[in-house]
C-alpha positions in Angstrom: 63.0 202.0 97.6 64.0 201.1 94.0 67.3 202.7 94.5 68.0 200.5 97.5 67.1 197.4 95.4 69.3 198.7 92.6 72.2 199.3 94.9 71.8 195.8 96.4 71.7 194.2 93.0 74.8 196.2 91.9 76.6 195.0 95.1 75.6 191.4 94.4 76.7 191.8 90.8 80.1 193.2 91.9 80.5 190.4 94.5 79.6 187.7 91.8 82.0 189.4 89.3 84.8 189.4 91.9 84.1 185.8 92.9 84.0 184.8 89.2 87.3 186.6 88.6 88.8 184.9 91.7 87.5 181.5 90.5 88.9 182.1 87.1 92.3 183.0 88.6 92.2 179.9 90.8 91.3 177.7 87.8 94.1 179.2 85.8 96.5 178.8 88.7 95.4 175.2 89.1 96.0 174.6 85.4 99.5 176.1 85.7 100.2 174.1 88.8 99.1 170.9 87.1 101.3 171.7 84.2 104.2 172.6 86.5 103.6 169.3 88.3 103.6 167.4 85.0 106.8 169.1 83.9 108.4 168.3 87.3 107.3 164.6 86.9 108.7 164.5 83.4 112.0 166.1 84.6 112.2 163.4 87.4 111.6 160.7 84.8 114.3 162.1 82.6 116.7 162.3 85.6 115.9 158.7 86.5 116.4 157.6 82.9 119.7 159.4 82.8 120.8 157.7 86.0 119.9 154.3 84.6 121.8 155.1 81.4 124.8 156.2 83.5 124.7 152.9 85.5 124.4 150.9 82.3 127.3 152.9 80.7 129.5 152.2 83.8 128.5 148.5 83.8 129.2 148.2 80.0 132.6 149.9 80.6 133.5 147.4 83.3 132.3 144.5 81.1 134.3 145.8 78.2 137.4 146.1 80.4 136.8 142.5 81.6 136.3 141.3 78.0 139.6 143.0 76.9 141.4 141.4 79.9 140.0 138.0 79.0 141.0 138.5 75.3 144.5 139.4 76.4 144.7 136.3 78.6 143.4 134.2 75.8 146.0 135.6 73.4 148.8 135.0 75.9 147.6 131.4 76.5 147.2 130.8 72.8 150.8 132.1 72.2 152.1 129.9 75.0 150.3 126.9 73.5 151.9 127.5 70.1 155.3 127.8 71.8 154.8 124.5 73.7 153.5 122.8 70.5 156.7 123.9 68.7 158.8 122.5 71.5 157.0 119.2 71.5 157.4 118.9 67.7 161.1 119.7 68.0 161.5 117.1 70.8 159.6 114.5 68.7 161.8 115.2 65.8 164.9 114.9 68.0 163.7 111.6 69.4 163.0 110.4 65.8 166.5 111.5 64.8 168.0 109.8 67.8 166.1 106.6 67.1 167.3 106.6 63.5 170.9 107.0 64.7 170.4 104.1 67.2 168.9 102.0 64.4 171.8 102.8 62.1 174.3 101.9 64.9 172.5 98.6 65.5 172.5 97.9 61.8 176.2 98.6 61.7 176.9 96.3 64.7 175.0 93.5 63.0 176.9 93.8 59.8 180.2 93.9 61.6 
């Protein structure tokens, strides 16, 4: 009778030990799974951040190209303005010179 009880207790002990081992493995596995999930989440965040950086880089490249184009247009317009200003100055000087010739001719007519 005692041997039967002893055998039953040993069987229960073995069952509890096996269940405990299984529970321990499940807990470890769950911990690894949670870590894996966290790692995957972080990897996704890194990928998303890299995509945003890529978009910003492309946007900045486009903006820089537009800025360079605008600077070139400004330089061209500025050069053209200086050219026109030089022409206007030359024309004003020519008009002034012509007026002084006309004035001299009138003066000569009056004296004659």
